[in-house]
C-alpha positions as CSV (number, residue, x, y, z in Angstrom):
1,M,55.0,129.9,-93.1
2,R,53.4,130.9,-96.1
3,Q,53.3,135.0,-97.0
4,V,49.7,136.6,-97.5
5,N,49.6,137.4,-101.3
6,G,47.0,139.3,-103.8
7,L,44.8,136.1,-103.5
8,D,44.0,136.8,-100.0
9,Y,43.4,140.5,-100.7
10,G,41.0,139.9,-103.1
11,V,39.1,137.5,-100.9
12,I,39.1,140.1,-98.0
13,V,38.0,143.0,-100.0
14,F,35.3,140.5,-101.7
15,Y,34.2,139.8,-98.1
16,L,33.9,143.8,-96.7
17,A,32.2,144.8,-100.0
18,L,29.6,142.1,-99.1
19,M,29.2,143.5,-95.6
20,L,28.5,147.3,-96.8
21,G,26.4,145.3,-99.5
22,I,24.0,143.5,-96.5
23,G,24.1,147.4,-94.9
24,L,22.7,148.9,-97.8
25,Y,20.4,146.4,-98.6
26,F,18.8,146.3,-95.2
27,R,18.4,150.3,-95.3
28,T,15.5,150.8,-97.4
29,R,13.7,148.0,-94.7
30,V,14.7,150.0,-91.7
31,R,12.0,153.0,-91.0
32,S,10.9,153.4,-87.8
33,A,12.9,153.1,-84.0
34,L,11.5,149.9,-83.5
35,D,13.2,148.7,-86.9
36,Y,16.3,150.3,-86.0
37,F,16.9,149.0,-82.5
38,A,14.2,145.9,-82.3
39,G,14.5,144.8,-85.7
40,G,10.4,145.4,-85.2
41,N,9.9,141.8,-83.1
42,L,10.5,140.0,-86.5
43,L,14.2,138.9,-86.1
44,P,13.8,135.0,-87.0
45,W,15.0,133.2,-83.6
46,W,17.8,131.6,-85.4
47,V,19.0,134.5,-86.9
48,S,18.9,136.4,-83.5
49,G,20.0,132.9,-81.7
50,I,23.2,133.0,-84.3
51,S,23.6,136.7,-84.1
52,L,23.8,136.3,-79.8
53,Y,26.4,133.4,-80.6
54,M,28.6,136.0,-82.6
55,S,27.8,139.1,-80.8
56,T,29.6,137.3,-77.5
57,F,33.2,136.5,-78.6
58,S,35.2,137.9,-81.3
59,A,39.3,138.3,-82.5
60,W,39.9,138.4,-79.1
61,T,39.6,134.3,-78.8
62,F,41.7,134.1,-81.5
63,S,44.6,136.8,-79.9
64,G,44.4,137.4,-76.2
65,A,42.6,134.2,-75.2
66,A,44.4,131.3,-77.8
67,G,47.9,133.2,-76.2
68,F,46.0,132.3,-73.1
69,V,45.5,128.6,-73.8
70,Y,48.8,128.3,-75.3
71,H,50.7,129.2,-71.8
72,K,48.0,128.0,-69.8
73,G,45.9,124.8,-71.3
74,Y,43.8,123.3,-69.5
75,F,43.1,126.3,-67.1
76,A,42.1,128.4,-70.1
77,L,40.1,125.3,-71.4
78,I,37.9,125.2,-68.7
79,Y,37.0,128.9,-68.9
80,F,36.1,128.4,-72.7
81,A,33.9,125.5,-71.2
82,T,32.0,128.2,-68.7
83,W,30.1,130.0,-71.4
84,S,28.0,127.1,-72.5
85,L,26.5,127.1,-68.9
86,A,26.1,131.1,-68.7
87,F,23.7,131.4,-71.6
88,F,21.6,128.3,-70.8
89,I,21.1,130.3,-67.2
90,G,20.1,133.4,-69.1
91,Y,17.7,131.2,-71.3
92,R,16.2,129.2,-68.4
93,F,15.4,132.7,-66.3
94,T,15.1,135.6,-68.4
95,A,14.8,135.7,-71.8
96,A,11.1,135.4,-72.0
97,R,10.9,138.3,-69.2
98,W,13.1,140.6,-71.6
99,R,10.7,139.7,-74.6
100,R,7.7,140.3,-72.4
101,A,9.0,143.6,-71.3
102,R,8.2,145.4,-74.8
103,V,11.2,147.6,-74.7
104,I,13.5,148.7,-77.4
105,S,16.6,149.5,-75.4
106,P,17.8,147.1,-72.8
107,V,17.8,150.3,-69.7
108,E,14.3,151.5,-71.3
109,Y,12.7,149.2,-68.5
110,A,14.5,150.8,-65.7
111,A,12.6,153.9,-65.4
112,T,9.5,152.3,-64.5
113,R,10.8,149.2,-62.3
114,Y,13.4,151.5,-60.8
115,N,13.2,155.1,-61.7
116,V,14.2,157.9,-64.2
117,T,17.4,158.7,-62.3
118,T,18.7,155.0,-61.9
119,Q,17.8,154.8,-65.5
120,Q,20.3,157.8,-66.6
121,C,22.8,156.2,-64.5
122,I,23.0,152.7,-65.9
123,S,22.9,154.1,-69.1
124,W,25.5,156.6,-68.7
125,M,27.8,154.2,-66.9
126,L,26.8,151.2,-69.6
127,T,27.7,153.5,-72.5
128,I,31.1,154.0,-70.8
129,S,31.9,150.3,-70.2
130,S,30.7,149.0,-73.4
131,T,32.7,151.8,-75.7
132,L,35.6,150.9,-73.5
133,T,35.6,147.1,-74.0
134,A,34.8,147.6,-77.9
135,G,37.7,149.6,-78.0
136,I,39.5,146.6,-76.7
137,T,37.9,144.1,-78.8
138,L,38.9,146.6,-82.3
139,T,42.3,146.5,-80.9
140,A,42.0,142.6,-80.7
141,V,41.4,142.3,-84.2
142,S,43.7,145.1,-85.4
143,K,46.3,143.3,-83.9
144,I,45.8,140.4,-85.5
145,I,45.5,141.4,-88.7
146,A,48.5,143.8,-89.1
147,S,50.5,141.0,-88.0
148,T,48.9,138.9,-91.0
149,M,49.3,141.1,-93.8
150,G,52.3,143.2,-92.9
151,F,49.8,146.2,-92.5
152,D,50.3,149.3,-90.1
153,Q,48.0,148.9,-87.1
154,T,46.6,152.1,-86.6
155,A,45.3,152.3,-90.7
156,V,43.8,148.5,-90.1
157,T,42.2,149.8,-86.9
158,V,40.5,152.6,-89.1
159,T,39.7,150.7,-91.8
160,V,37.8,148.0,-90.1
161,G,36.4,150.3,-87.5
162,L,34.7,152.3,-90.5
163,V,33.5,149.3,-92.4
164,M,31.5,147.9,-89.4
165,L,30.8,151.3,-88.3
166,L,28.8,152.0,-92.1
167,Y,27.0,148.9,-92.4
168,T,25.6,149.2,-88.5
169,Y,24.5,152.6,-89.5
170,L,22.8,151.8,-92.6
171,G,21.1,148.5,-91.5
172,G,20.3,148.7,-87.9
173,V,19.5,145.2,-85.5
174,W,18.9,143.8,-89.3
175,G,22.0,144.6,-90.5
176,V,24.0,143.7,-87.6
177,A,22.1,140.5,-87.1
178,V,22.0,139.2,-90.7
179,T,25.8,140.3,-91.0
180,D,26.2,138.0,-87.9
181,V,24.6,134.5,-89.3
182,V,27.1,135.4,-92.9
183,Q,30.2,136.1,-90.8
184,F,29.2,132.8,-88.5
185,L,29.1,130.8,-91.8
186,I,33.1,132.4,-92.6
187,L,34.2,131.3,-89.5
188,A,32.5,128.1,-88.9
189,A,34.0,127.3,-92.1
190,S,37.5,128.7,-90.9
191,T,37.6,126.6,-87.7
192,L,35.7,123.7,-88.4
193,F,38.9,123.0,-90.7
194,I,41.5,124.7,-88.9
195,T,40.9,122.5,-85.5
196,P,41.5,119.1,-87.3
197,L,44.1,120.2,-89.9
198,S,46.2,121.4,-86.8
199,L,45.2,118.2,-84.9
200,I,46.4,115.9,-87.6
201,A,49.7,117.7,-88.2
202,A,50.6,117.9,-84.5
203,G,50.8,114.2,-84.1
204,G,46.7,113.7,-82.8
205,I,44.6,114.7,-80.3
206,G,46.5,112.6,-77.2
207,R,49.8,114.2,-78.6
208,V,47.9,118.0,-78.5
209,L,46.6,117.6,-74.9
210,G,50.1,115.7,-73.7
211,A,51.5,118.6,-74.6
212,A,49.4,121.0,-73.0
213,P,51.1,122.4,-69.7
214,P,50.4,121.1,-66.3
215,F,47.1,122.7,-64.8
216,E,48.0,125.6,-62.4
217,H,45.0,127.0,-60.6
218,D,47.1,130.3,-59.2
219,F,49.5,131.8,-61.5
220,V,50.7,135.6,-62.6
221,Y,49.9,136.3,-66.3
222,H,51.2,139.2,-68.0
223,G,51.5,141.0,-64.4
224,V,48.0,140.0,-63.3
225,H,46.9,137.2,-60.5
226,Y,44.7,134.6,-62.0
227,N,43.3,131.7,-59.8
228,L,40.3,129.6,-59.3
229,H,38.3,132.1,-57.9
230,W,38.8,134.7,-60.9
231,L,37.3,131.6,-63.1
232,I,34.1,131.6,-60.8
233,G,34.0,135.1,-60.7
234,V,34.4,135.3,-64.9
235,T,31.6,132.8,-64.8
236,L,29.4,134.8,-62.5
237,I,29.9,138.1,-64.8
238,N,29.1,136.0,-68.2
239,V,25.9,134.3,-66.4
240,V,24.7,137.7,-65.1
241,N,25.2,139.2,-68.8
242,S,23.4,136.4,-70.3
243,M,20.4,137.1,-68.3
244,S,20.7,140.9,-68.3
245,L,22.3,143.1,-70.9
246,L,24.3,141.0,-73.4
247,G,21.2,138.8,-74.4
248,A,18.9,141.4,-73.8
249,Q,18.5,143.0,-77.6
250,R,18.7,139.5,-79.1
251,Y,15.5,138.3,-77.0
252,Y,13.2,141.5,-77.2
253,S,13.6,141.5,-81.0
254,V,12.1,138.2,-81.8
255,L,8.5,137.4,-82.5
256,D,7.4,136.0,-79.1
257,E,8.5,134.7,-75.6
258,K,8.8,131.0,-77.1
259,A,11.5,132.7,-79.8
260,A,13.2,134.1,-76.9
261,K,14.2,131.0,-74.9
262,R,15.2,129.1,-78.6
263,V,17.5,131.8,-78.9
264,G,19.1,131.4,-75.5
265,L,19.0,127.8,-75.8
266,M,20.5,128.0,-79.7
267,A,23.3,130.3,-78.3
268,S,24.0,127.7,-75.3
269,L,24.8,124.9,-77.6
270,L,26.8,126.6,-79.8
271,F,29.0,127.4,-77.0
272,L,29.7,123.9,-76.4
273,S,32.0,124.1,-79.2
274,V,34.3,127.0,-78.4
275,P,36.8,124.7,-76.4
276,L,37.4,122.8,-79.0
277,L,37.4,125.0,-81.9
278,F,39.2,127.6,-80.3
279,G,40.9,126.1,-77.6
280,L,42.9,122.9,-79.6
281,P,44.8,124.7,-82.1
282,P,46.4,127.0,-79.8
283,L,47.5,124.2,-77.7
284,A,49.0,122.1,-81.3
285,G,51.1,125.4,-81.6
286,R,52.8,124.2,-78.8
287,I,54.3,121.4,-80.4
288,F,55.2,123.5,-83.7
289,W,56.7,126.2,-81.5
290,P,57.8,124.9,-78.0
291,D,59.9,128.4,-78.0
292,L,57.8,131.2,-79.6
293,D,60.8,133.9,-79.0
294,S,63.0,132.0,-81.1
295,V,60.6,132.1,-84.4
296,S,61.4,135.1,-85.7
297,F,57.2,135.6,-86.9
298,F,56.6,135.5,-83.2
299,G,60.3,137.5,-82.0
300,R,59.2,140.9,-83.5
301,F,55.9,141.1,-81.4
302,S,55.9,142.1,-77.3
303,Q,53.2,139.7,-77.1
304,P,54.0,136.6,-79.2
305,A,51.7,134.0,-78.0
306,D,48.3,136.2,-78.9
307,L,49.5,135.4,-82.2
308,I,49.6,131.7,-82.4
309,Y,46.5,131.1,-84.2
310,V,47.6,133.6,-86.9
311,G,50.7,131.4,-87.2
312,I,48.8,128.4,-87.3
313,C,46.8,129.6,-90.2
314,L,49.9,130.6,-91.8
315,K,51.6,127.6,-91.8
316,L,48.7,125.2,-92.5
317,L,46.4,126.9,-95.0
318,P,45.9,127.3,-98.8
319,N,46.5,131.2,-100.2
320,G,42.6,131.9,-100.7
321,L,42.3,130.2,-97.4
322,I,44.3,132.4,-95.4
323,G,42.8,135.2,-96.8
324,L,38.9,133.5,-95.3
325,F,40.7,133.1,-92.0
326,V,41.8,136.9,-91.9
327,A,38.0,137.4,-93.0
328,A,36.7,135.2,-90.3
329,M,38.4,137.7,-87.8
330,F,36.9,140.5,-89.0
331,A,34.0,138.6,-88.8
332,A,34.2,137.7,-84.9
333,T,35.4,141.5,-84.3
334,M,32.8,142.6,-86.4
335,S,29.9,140.3,-84.7
336,A,31.0,142.0,-81.6
337,L,31.3,146.3,-82.2
338,D,28.2,145.9,-84.5
339,T,26.2,144.7,-81.7
340,T,27.7,147.3,-79.1
341,F,27.2,150.0,-81.7
342,N,23.8,149.2,-82.7
343,V,22.8,149.0,-78.2
344,V,24.8,151.3,-77.0
345,S,22.9,153.9,-79.6
346,A,19.6,152.4,-78.8
347,V,20.5,153.0,-74.6
348,V,21.7,156.9,-75.8
349,S,18.9,158.0,-78.2
350,R,16.2,156.2,-76.5
351,D,17.4,156.2,-72.4
352,I,19.1,159.7,-72.6
353,Y,18.1,161.6,-74.9
354,K,14.8,161.2,-74.8
355,G,14.3,159.9,-71.0
356,F,16.0,163.3,-70.4
357,F,16.3,166.0,-73.3
358,R,13.6,165.1,-75.4
359,P,10.7,163.3,-73.5
360,H,8.3,164.1,-76.0
361,A,10.5,163.1,-79.2
362,S,8.5,161.5,-81.7
363,D,9.4,158.3,-83.4
364,R,11.4,159.7,-86.4
365,E,13.5,162.0,-84.3
366,L,14.5,158.8,-82.2
367,F,15.1,157.1,-85.0
368,L,17.6,159.7,-86.7
369,A,19.2,160.4,-83.6
370,G,20.1,156.8,-83.1
371,K,21.4,157.1,-85.7
372,V,24.0,159.9,-85.2
373,V,24.7,158.2,-82.7
374,T,26.1,155.3,-84.1
375,L,28.0,157.4,-85.7
376,L,29.8,159.3,-82.8
377,V,30.2,156.0,-80.5
378,G,31.7,154.6,-83.8
379,A,34.4,157.3,-83.8
380,G,35.0,157.2,-80.2
381,V,35.6,153.1,-80.3
382,I,38.1,153.9,-83.2
383,G,39.8,156.3,-81.4
384,L,40.0,154.4,-78.1
385,A,41.2,151.3,-80.2
386,V,44.6,153.4,-81.6
387,W,45.2,154.4,-78.0
388,Y,45.0,150.9,-76.4
389,A,47.3,149.5,-79.1
390,S,50.4,150.7,-77.0
391,S,49.4,149.0,-73.9
392,R,51.6,146.9,-71.9
393,L,49.2,145.2,-70.1
394,G,48.1,142.8,-72.9
395,V,44.7,142.4,-74.7
396,F,43.7,139.5,-72.3
397,N,44.4,141.6,-69.2
398,L,43.2,144.6,-70.7
399,M,39.9,142.7,-71.3
400,A,39.4,141.3,-67.7
401,L,40.2,144.3,-65.9
402,V,37.7,146.5,-68.0
403,V,34.6,143.8,-67.4
404,G,35.6,143.0,-64.2
405,L,35.4,146.8,-62.9
406,F,32.3,147.7,-64.7
407,N,30.3,144.8,-65.7
408,L,28.7,143.7,-62.4
409,P,27.6,146.5,-60.9
410,I,25.4,147.6,-64.1
411,S,24.3,144.0,-64.9
412,I,23.4,142.7,-61.8
413,P,20.3,145.5,-60.8
414,M,19.2,144.9,-64.2
415,A,18.9,141.3,-64.2
416,V,17.3,141.7,-60.4
417,G,15.0,143.5,-61.6
418,L,13.2,141.3,-63.6
419,L,13.4,138.4,-61.2
420,S,12.2,140.2,-57.9
421,R,9.3,142.5,-57.1
422,G,11.1,142.8,-53.4
423,V,13.8,145.1,-54.3
424,A,13.6,149.1,-53.7
425,R,12.8,151.1,-56.5
426,W,16.1,153.4,-55.8
427,S,18.1,150.0,-54.8
428,A,19.5,149.4,-58.5
429,L,21.2,153.2,-58.2
430,A,22.4,151.7,-54.8
431,G,23.9,148.8,-56.0
432,V,25.5,150.5,-59.0
433,C,27.7,152.7,-57.0
434,W,28.3,150.5,-54.2
435,G,29.3,147.8,-56.5
436,F,31.4,150.2,-58.1
437,V,32.8,151.9,-55.3
438,A,34.0,148.7,-53.5
439,G,35.6,147.2,-57.3
440,F,37.4,150.2,-57.5
441,L,38.6,150.3,-54.1
442,A,39.8,146.6,-54.3
443,Q,41.3,146.7,-58.4
444,F,42.9,149.6,-57.4
445,V,43.5,150.4,-54.3
446,L,43.9,147.1,-52.1
447,K,45.4,145.6,-55.7
448,W,43.3,142.4,-55.5
449,P,43.7,139.6,-57.9
450,I,40.3,139.9,-60.7
451,G,38.8,137.2,-58.9
452,Y,38.8,139.0,-55.4
453,V,37.3,142.1,-57.5
454,I,34.3,140.5,-58.9
455,Y,33.3,138.6,-55.7
456,T,33.9,142.0,-53.9
457,S,31.5,143.9,-56.6
458,A,28.9,141.1,-56.6
459,I,28.9,140.8,-52.9
460,S,28.5,144.9,-52.5
461,T,25.7,144.7,-55.2
462,L,23.5,142.3,-54.5
463,A,23.9,143.0,-50.4
464,I,22.0,147.0,-50.9
465,L,20.0,145.4,-53.8
466,L,18.4,142.2,-51.7
467,G,18.8,144.5,-48.3
468,S,17.1,147.4,-49.4
469,A,13.5,146.7,-48.4
470,W,14.6,146.1,-44.6
471,L,16.8,148.6,-44.8
472,G,14.0,151.1,-45.8
473,R,11.8,149.5,-43.3
474,L,14.5,150.0,-40.3
475,Y,14.5,153.3,-41.4
476,R,11.1,154.2,-41.2
477,G,10.6,152.8,-37.6
478,H,14.5,153.6,-36.1
479,P,16.5,155.8,-38.4
480,V,18.8,156.2,-35.5
481,L,19.5,152.2,-35.9
482,V,20.4,153.1,-39.4
483,L,22.7,156.4,-39.0
484,A,24.7,153.6,-36.5
485,L,24.7,151.1,-38.9
486,G,26.2,153.4,-41.8
487,V,28.4,154.7,-38.9
488,A,29.7,151.2,-37.9
489,L,30.2,150.4,-41.6
490,S,32.6,153.3,-42.3
491,A,34.3,152.6,-39.1
492,G,35.1,149.2,-39.6
493,A,36.1,149.8,-43.6
494,W,38.9,152.4,-42.3
495,V,40.3,150.1,-40.2
496,L,40.0,147.0,-42.3
497,L,40.6,148.4,-45.6
498,P,44.4,149.3,-45.0
499,A,44.6,145.9,-43.6
500,A,43.3,144.2,-46.2
501,A,45.5,145.5,-48.3
502,A,48.1,143.7,-50.8
503,S,50.5,145.4,-50.0
504,P,51.7,148.3,-47.9
505,L,49.8,151.4,-49.2
506,S,51.0,154.6,-50.0
507,F,50.1,157.8,-48.4
508,G,47.6,158.9,-51.4
509,A,45.9,154.7,-51.5
510,L,45.6,155.3,-47.4
511,V,43.3,158.5,-48.3
512,V,41.3,156.9,-51.1
513,A,40.9,153.9,-49.3
514,R,39.6,156.3,-46.1
515,M,37.4,158.5,-48.1
516,G,35.9,155.0,-50.0
517,A,34.7,154.1,-46.2
518,I,33.4,157.3,-45.4
519,I,31.4,156.6,-49.0
520,L,30.0,153.4,-48.3
521,G,28.9,154.1,-45.0
522,G,27.6,157.6,-45.6
523,A,25.3,155.6,-49.2
524,L,23.8,153.3,-46.8
525,I,22.3,155.8,-45.1
526,A,21.1,157.9,-47.7
527,F,20.0,155.4,-49.7
528,S,18.4,153.5,-46.7
529,R,16.6,157.3,-46.2
530,L,15.7,156.8,-49.8
531,F,14.2,153.5,-49.9
532,A,12.2,154.4,-46.7
533,Q,10.2,157.2,-49.2
534,E,9.0,154.8,-51.6
535,S,4.9,155.9,-52.4
536,V,1.8,153.9,-52.8
537,A,2.0,154.9,-56.3
538,E,5.3,153.9,-57.1
539,R,4.6,150.4,-55.8
540,R,2.0,150.1,-57.7
541,M,4.0,151.2,-61.0
542,V,6.1,148.1,-60.0
543,E,3.6,145.8,-59.5
544,E,2.1,147.1,-63.1
545,F,5.3,146.3,-64.5
546,F,5.4,142.8,-63.0
547,R,1.7,142.1,-64.2
548,R,2.9,142.6,-67.4
549,L,5.8,140.4,-67.6
550,S,3.9,137.7,-66.7
551,T,1.8,138.6,-69.9
552,P,2.2,136.4,-73.0
553,V,3.0,138.7,-75.7
554,D,-0.1,138.7,-78.0
555,V,1.5,138.2,-81.2
556,V,-1.9,138.9,-83.4
557,R,-2.7,142.5,-81.5
558,E,1.2,143.5,-80.9
559,V,2.7,142.5,-84.2
560,F,0.6,141.4,-87.1
561,A,-1.6,144.3,-86.7
562,R,1.3,146.7,-87.4
563,G,1.4,145.0,-91.1
564,A,4.4,143.5,-90.0
565,R,6.1,141.2,-92.9
566,E,9.0,138.5,-92.4
567,S,12.1,139.5,-94.3
568,S,13.4,137.0,-96.5
569,T,16.1,136.3,-94.4
570,Y,16.5,132.7,-95.5
571,G,17.1,133.5,-99.2
572,L,19.6,136.2,-98.5
573,V,21.5,134.3,-95.7
574,G,21.2,131.6,-98.1
575,W,22.6,133.1,-101.7
576,I,25.3,135.1,-99.7
577,A,26.6,131.3,-98.3
578,V,26.2,129.6,-101.9
579,A,29.0,132.8,-103.1
580,I,30.8,132.3,-100.7
581,G,31.1,128.4,-101.5
582,I,31.5,129.6,-105.2
583,L,34.3,131.8,-104.3
584,N,36.3,128.9,-102.9
585,F,35.9,126.3,-105.6
586,G,37.3,129.7,-108.1
587,L,40.1,130.1,-105.7
588,L,41.4,126.5,-107.4
589,L,41.7,128.5,-110.7
590,F,45.1,130.3,-109.0
591,P,48.2,128.2,-108.6
592,S,49.2,129.3,-105.3
593,A,45.3,127.9,-103.9
594,R,45.9,124.6,-105.5
595,D,48.7,123.1,-102.8
596,V,46.0,121.9,-100.5
597,W,42.8,121.6,-103.3
598,L,41.0,119.5,-101.0
599,A,40.6,122.6,-98.3
600,N,39.3,124.6,-100.7
601,M,36.8,122.0,-102.1
602,M,35.8,120.9,-98.5
603,V,34.5,124.0,-97.1
604,G,32.9,125.6,-100.7
605,M,30.9,122.2,-100.7
606,A,30.2,122.8,-96.6
607,L,28.7,126.5,-98.0
608,V,26.9,126.0,-100.9
609,A,25.3,122.9,-99.7
610,C,24.2,125.1,-96.6
611,G,23.4,127.9,-98.6
612,W,21.2,126.2,-100.6
613,A,19.1,124.3,-97.7
614,M,18.8,128.1,-96.1
615,V,17.1,128.6,-99.9
616,Y,14.9,125.8,-100.1
617,F,13.7,125.8,-96.1
618,G,13.5,129.2,-95.7
619,R,10.6,129.7,-98.4
620,R,8.5,126.9,-96.8
621,S,9.6,129.2,-93.4
622,E,8.1,132.5,-94.9
623,R,5.5,131.0,-96.8
624,A,4.0,129.7,-93.2
625,F,4.7,133.0,-91.8
626,Q,2.8,134.9,-94.1
627,E,0.0,132.2,-94.0
628,R,-0.3,132.9,-90.1
629,A,-0.2,136.8,-90.0
630,L,-3.3,136.4,-92.4
631,R,-5.2,133.9,-90.4
632,E,-5.0,135.6,-87.2
633,L,-5.4,138.8,-88.7
634,T,-8.7,137.6,-90.4
635,R,-9.8,135.9,-86.8
636,L,-9.0,139.1,-85.2
637,R,-11.4,141.2,-88.0
638,A,-13.8,138.5,-87.5
639,E,-14.0,139.2,-84.3
640,G,-14.0,142.6,-84.3
641,R,-11.3,143.2,-81.8
């Protein structure tokens, strides 16, 4: 394997400086909360679509997930293939609705569709779960970069976290989205070369697939049980995410609902490449290194398979392109974390700070609060990542545990609230409580496999959501029946939960299980009473919300009339791509990069061609946008509207 040298360090420093430069570029173009959190509804759909794609996967795909592919083969490839399906469903059902919601935070609409208490609860849970997940993501990239470059992992964690934090703080969602596109170009340039190179070196795709381990659908990986139920469950999580919180910001930051649909469709199509680009190289690694523990590079790490993608790059890539690969690792993680920083800052400032503490806060105050929150969230994520680094669960299992427990109880009510008029205004809070308690019991008390935990959480959340209207009517007519139903639920859970445990419960676990049984039954009674108290005025608020969702965005009045002007995104990204391509040509001046000169030439030519096309066609697009805006505003003034 090659060693990282000064040429690679130079490429990485150039990349980090470029990311900070983009943040500085957009600093002067972000003047309001709408600009900072939703891009003024002017993000080009292709920028938003690429950003959605990039914000979904991270360096975890190259580390924890790559190790999963190395050990489990086809099962992991099928898991990768579900990502595209999930975003296709989100594109079909909720993309346009998010744009018509006319919000600047993914939780903002909950105050109207549900109530302020629900908004606050979901805001806090989203903030906590997103911060936990972001810490895991940062741990993944720190591990992979520290191993590649021989640096201390804590130092890498702090450095990477600070760079991401600074450009997100400076540029808001514009800085996030545009850096995502640049990172996409770097990531594509690396993976589109690594995949065929690894297949050729391993003897062809037939040999690679033949070396994959036999398909298993029920196994234990690093102490965690995986089966087909896990695969179905995690697909369900991805579907709900694409319909709600994960895709929301990218959907409502574009011009109109047509553009929002294009965002979801583009992300879905891009995800078709994931099994090929991120699944095949780790399988090729099984041919190169069938026993990782016997290889000195891998043997010194507790989870050696997590570094399989790194090993392939060090084996096959020339110096210079190794630096570009490390930059791609930065890119993958930055695209996930910068989105978390910006979305969580929007939720905290708009939904918690303004929604609870300062209801009359001005736009300027909200804008400043968002920037402060970005700094605080970033510092918290960096601290968590340093702590996660010592965990023995492994990166893949950490991600699976956190996502499985927190995700569905938050995301399901947010998606259902956009789609269904029939659920009661208190149903989202009930769903969050029931789903979280049920998931906690299944995960930590009953010790069920992750797939069953996901089922339990999803079914519990949906059951009380969809049954809320019926429970409200039942309570109004026969409150004693609801009381009996709650008591029966607690009694049944009291008996069945200990019997359903994977192993005999300790005394402490038994106490927690029976407390959970009481909570579930008591919550059913308490929330049924709240469902029954829904007033006519509150139902009118819900109807008004759905009228807004059924009203197309009036681009002239809602966007052009603000004096909105499309930023030069095409030209900026295009010239950056040209610069990175020229950098690849420049690598040929160094002897250590000439051993695979064709690689540098191909990557450089692809980036220059892509960048030039963006500059050329981007100018035409921007002129068309300005002409449309001027034409529509002139018509609006002529009609006296």
